[in-house]
N, C-alpha and C positions, 0 to 999 in steps of 0.2 A: 700832477693833475688830481683833482679830488675824485675819489672813488664813490660812486653812489652805492648805498646799501642795498638798493633794489635791483638795478640792472647795470647798464654800462657806465662809462666814464662821462662826466660832464663835458660838453663840447664835442663829443664824438657823434657820428651819424651812421645810421644803417640805411643803405640804399637797397631797394627791392624792385625787381621787375614785375609788372603785371602784364603777362603775355597776351591775354585776351583783349585788354583795353589799350595796349600799346603805350604804356606809361612806365616811368620810373618814379617811385615814391621815396621820399626821404623822411626818416624818423629820427627824432632825438634819442640817442642811445641810452641816456640816463632816465628820461621821463616817459619814453615810448610815444610821445606826441608826434603826430604827423606834421612835418614842417613845410613840405611843398610836394607838388606832383608835376612832373615834366612829361609832356607828350613826345614820343619818339616814333620811328618807323614801325610798321606792323610786324608782329611776331618777334619782339625782343626776347632773347633767351638768357644769355649769360652776361655777367658784369665782371669787370676786373679793375681794381684801383691801382694806379701808378703813383706811389708816394713821392717819387723824385720829380716828376713833372706836375704832380698834384692834379691828375686828370683821371676821369672815370670812363672806361671803355664799355660800350654796350654792343653786343652782336645781335643783329636781326637776321633770322635764319630763313624764314619762308614769307611769301606774300600772304598766305593763309594756311591753316592746317598744321600738320606736324609730320614727323618722320614717317615715311611710307604712305602718307595720305595728305599731300599738300598741294597748294595752288601755284606752285613754282618756287624756286629757291632764290633768295635775295643774295646781294653781294655787298651789303653795306655794314659798316661799323660806325656807330655814333660816338663822338668824343664829347664829354660833358665836363664842365667846370662844376665840381660838387659843392663849392663854397657859394657861388652865385646861383647854382642850379640853372645854368644856361648851356645851350648847345654851342660848342666851340667849332665843330666841323663834322661833316659826314664824309667818311673815307670810303671810296668805292674801290673794291679789290677785284672787280671783274677783269678777266673772265672767270676767276674763282667764284664759287657760289656755295651756299649753305654753311656760312660761318657759324660755329657753335662754341667749342671749347676755347677758353682764353687762359693763357699761362704767361706770367711775367718773370723775366730776369731783369730786375731793376739795376743790378750792378753793371750789366752790359748794355742796358738800354734796349732790350729786345722784348717784343710782345709776340707770342706764338699763338696762331689762330688755326684751329682745325677746320678743314673745309671738305665737303663731300666730293666724290669723284664724278666722272662723266663717262660717256661711251668711249672716249679716246684716252683717258688716263685715270689712274687710281686716285683715291682721296689722298689728302696730304695736310701739311701744315705750312701756312704762310708766315713768313718772318717779317715783322714790321719794326722799323727804327722808331723808338718812342719819342725821339727828339724832333724828327722831321715828319713823323706820322705817315710814312710812306713804306710800302712793301719793298723789301730788299732781297727776297729769296723765297724759295719753296722747297719743301722736303717731302718726297713721296713716302707714304706709309704702307703701301702695298695692299690696301683694303678699300672697299668702296665707301664705307661710312665711318671714318674716324669721328668719334663724338667728343668725349672729354679728353683733355691733354694736360699732362703735368711735366714739370721740369725739376730735375734734381737740384739740391741746394748749390752745387758747384757750377750749375749752368752748362754742364757738359753733355748730359743725356736727357732725352725726352721720351715719354711713354704715352702712347695713344691707345685708349680702349676702342674696340671695334664691335658694333652691335651684331653684325652678322658673320664676320670673319672669326674663325676659331683661334685667335691669337691676339696678344697685345703686341703692338708694333714698338720697337725700340729704335730710336734714331740718335745718331751722333750729331750734336748741334754745331760742333766746330767744323766738321766736314760736310754737313748737310746731307747725310746719307742714311738710309735704312740699314741697320746693322744686325738686327735679330728679330725673330718672331717667337714669342713665348706662348706656348699652347695653353689656352683656357677656353671654356665654352664662350660663345659670344658674350661680350661684356658691356656693362653700363658705367657706373662711376669709377673713378680712379684717384688715388692719392699717394703721395710719397712721404716717407718718414722724415723727421727733421734732420737726421744725419745722412739721409740718402741711401741707407743700407737696405731698405725695404720699400716695396710698392704694394699697395692694397687695392685689389680689383674686385668690384661687384660682378659676380657671375652666377648663373647664366643671364643672358639677355632677356629682358622682360617680354614675354609673349602673352597676348590677351586672348588668343584663340587656341585651337588645338595645336600641340607641338608634335612634330613627327618623331617617333622613337621615344625611349625613356627619358624623362627629364633629369638633367644633372642635379646634383645636390646644390641647394641654394646656400649662399654665404659669401665670404670674402676670401679670395685666393691671395695668399701672401707670397710675393715674389722676392727672392733673395737677389739683389741687383748684382752682386759679385759673380754669381754662377748663372744668372739669367734663367732661373728656374723657379717653379712653384714649389714651396717647401712645406706649406701648411694650408689647411682650410679652417677658417673661423666660421662655424656653422650658424645659420639663422633659420628661423621657422618659415620665413617668407622670402619672396624674391626681393632683392635690394636694388635700388636705383642710385641714390647718392652715397658717396663716401668722402670723408674729410678727416685729415690728420691735424690735430691742434699743436700749438707750440709747446703745450704742457705734456705731450706724450700720450694723448688719447686718440683713438680712432672712432669717429662718429659715423654710424651706419643708419640709413633710413630704410625701413622695411615697409613694403606695400602690403596691406592686408585686405582680403576679400571675404565675403560671406555669400552663401547661396541666396538667390532671389526667387522665391517660389512663383512670383507673377510672370517672370520671363524665362525661368529655367537657366539663367545665366548668373554670373557672379556680380555682386555690387560692392563698391568700396566701403570700407569701414575705417575706423581710426587707424592711422599708421602708427609706426613705433620707431622711436629713436633708441638704438642699442649702442652701448659704449664698450669698447675693448681697450685694454692697455696695449700700447704699441710695442712695448718691450717684451712683456710676459705673455701677451695674447689672452690674458684672463678677461672674461666677461665681467664688466664692472657694474652693469645695471641697465635698466631700460625704462622708458616712460612713453605713454601714449601721446601722439601728436595729431595734427590735422589729417585730412584725407589726401593720400598720394604724396608723401614726401619726395621732393624732386631735387632740391638743392640744400646743401648744408654749409655753413661757415662758422667761424668762432671769433671771439674777441682776441686781440693780440696777445693777451696774457693767458689765453686758454681757459679762462674761468667760465665763460658763457658760450653756449651753443645756440645757433639760430637755424631753425628748420623751416624752409619754405615748402608749403604743401599746395600743389597746383590745383587740385579739385576743390578744396575748401577755400583757396586763395587766402591763406593765413600764414603767419610766421610765428612759430612758438619760440619763446626765449627761455632757455633752460639753464639753470645753475648746475654745472656738471658735477661738482663735488657731492652735492646732495641729491641730484637727479630730481630737482624740484622745478616745476614750471613757474616762471616769474610773471610772464605776460603772454598774451596772444594778440598779435597785431592783425587787423583786418586790412588787407591790401587793396582789394577791388570792391565794387559794389556788391551788395547781397545778391547771391545767385550767379555771379559772374566769376568764372574760374580763371586761374592764370598765374598765381604767385610762382616765380621761378628763380631767376638769378639773384644773387645776394653779393653785397660788398660792404665790409666794415671800414669806415673812413675815420681815422683818428683826427682829432683837432689839429689845425695848423699850428706849428710852433711860433 
């Protein structure tokens, strides 16, 4: 496939959620042109592309609002044909609710969906057969709000970050059981290395009001999966929400930055920062300013390009990772309408 000198490969598509306007937008990865916009259920959050079935999954998490301040939790996943940009099916996973994180094991035909807990049971992960598009199991994670979820390359272990619980949940995907709790401050984004030996966790959990007690050091906790323990902290200046590991061995981190607002006495958001570490050496490779409140990060399959969705500015920054140069900024929603969240890179069909 021909490689564009500017951004992605010709024929490839970037899909982006607009959380506030309940839409999924499709952009030409080579030209950055908006190709189409598809309306979906309210409060779409995350996207996941299944290359085997060639379908795009979209999780709608709430009827309105956000974590801790919402108008009720949804139970639907929207299945989209990314080539025709049409909805194939809406899958209702009730009584499960609050679907958010999506992780795919394409070799086994399994989609894992993190769901929030209730008064009667903890949060967990719903297992979906990607061929039939129906739930076939549930794995408890032992925490009320598992948020992001990742699967190791072998498809044997899964890791859930937990906003309020002081641990990362480790689950055995073959047995469908919770096997370990790895101590970290409440966590946000999570990613697993290409060889499965490390998990990178953004901690502590982002708190926008007063935090009880001293604040833990911000950064990325590096978990050694063999020992199921934190072995290193990759420090950042600011709280981190999204984390993503590329196929080329880089760890992409989205830092949220605030500045004092004299008018209100509170903080206000300023430009976020994309910080890049080497997954092997843990060396900090560089950083670049991005839009306001980076919330989701993905990359091109070759690891050359990083995509940073920023929810407050509702933009996606396209960054050439080797040079740390911004190639483009995509406007996802209308001016003044926040919401850029979930991302999925969709290679051209063979």
